[in-house]
N, C-alpha and C positions, 0 to 999 in steps of 0.2 A: 504492502500498498506506500502509497504517496502523503505528502502533507494535504492535508484536506482543504490548506488557504491555498489559493492559485494568486500570486502574485500577477503585478501590474504586467511586468514585462516578461509575461512567458506566453510562448507563441500556444494557440489552438489551430488544428487543421481540422479541414473539412474534405471532405472527398465530391467531387462535382458527378454527377451521371450528365448522358448526353442531352437529355430531355431541362437541367437546368442550368442550361450554355446557349449565352446568346452570342449568336453564329456570325450574327450580321455583325459587333461590335465585337467579334471573339475576345467574350470575359463572361465572367460568373453572369447569370442574372440573379436576381432578387430574391427568387424562387428556392434559390438554395439555402436564402437562409429565414426561411418558413419550415415548420412543423409543427404539426399540432400536438403534438409527443415531446416536444423538443428540439434543438436543434443539436443533431448528436457529431461531438467534436472530439477527437485527441488533443488531452495537451501534452507538451512537449517536456513535460518530469525533465527527467536527466538524461534527453537522448537528444542525437545532434537530427540536423532537419533530414538529411539522407535515412535514417534509423524511423525516424516519421510518417516520410514518401513509403518507405518500405512497407514497413507495418497496414501504413491503409491499404496499399497495390496488392498488395499481399492475400488481404480476405473480399476484396471484391474487384474488379475490371474497372475502375475509376477513368472520367476522360481527362480530369483533371482534378487537382489540390491544389487545393486554397489556405494562405493562413493569415491570422489577424491576430493582433494583439491584446490579451484583456481586460490592458487599461482601456485598446478602442470599442468593447463590448460595453463598458460600463459606462465610458464618456456619452454614449446615445441613450446611455438609460435604462440597460438591459441587464443581468444579472450572468454569473457564470456560476453552476453548477457542478463538482466534482462529485461524479457516479459510476464508483467504479463497477467494473462488470466481473463477472469470476474468470471470464478467458480474457479480459483487456484492463488492469490496474490504470491505462490510460483515460479509459471512457470520463466524459464529460457532459455537460446541456448546456445552450444559451437559451435563458429563460425571458418573457418579457417583464417577469416582476417577480417577485414573492408567491404573490398570489395568483398572477397570470401565466401557463406556459408558453403557448400562441407567441411569437413574437408580433406586435400589430403595427400599424398606422405607416409610418416611413422608415423606423428601426433595419426591416432587412435591408432597403434598398441604400441606409447607412453605414452598414454594416459592411454591404459589396466594397460600396463606395472604398472603404478603407482598408480591405483584404488584397493581399498578393498573391501572385499563381504563381505557384514556383513546383509545380511539374503538370505538363500535360501529353496526352499522347499523341 
């Protein structure tokens, strides 16, 4: 297990499937950060960027992977929760607030605009 607290400077990695890619503008669509069950991300933890990418691509055939700092999530008034899974101690989620899971309003677009693509097939 990792520390419960996700530091501001820690990166969060999100896999992107084809349907969530804006091919016209060659970037993730804001739908990348919309999920009624919480936006699933892998926190950086003690790993290098290459290890984070490798872990995500080994689980699923993502078109791309982007990263965003926890601080940037908090800057748009969303929250990051550490939610480790039995088979993934790095699993975390982005929620709208403590009371609401799904991001609302312009939050998904704002987070997308702050994210950087670090891998693309």
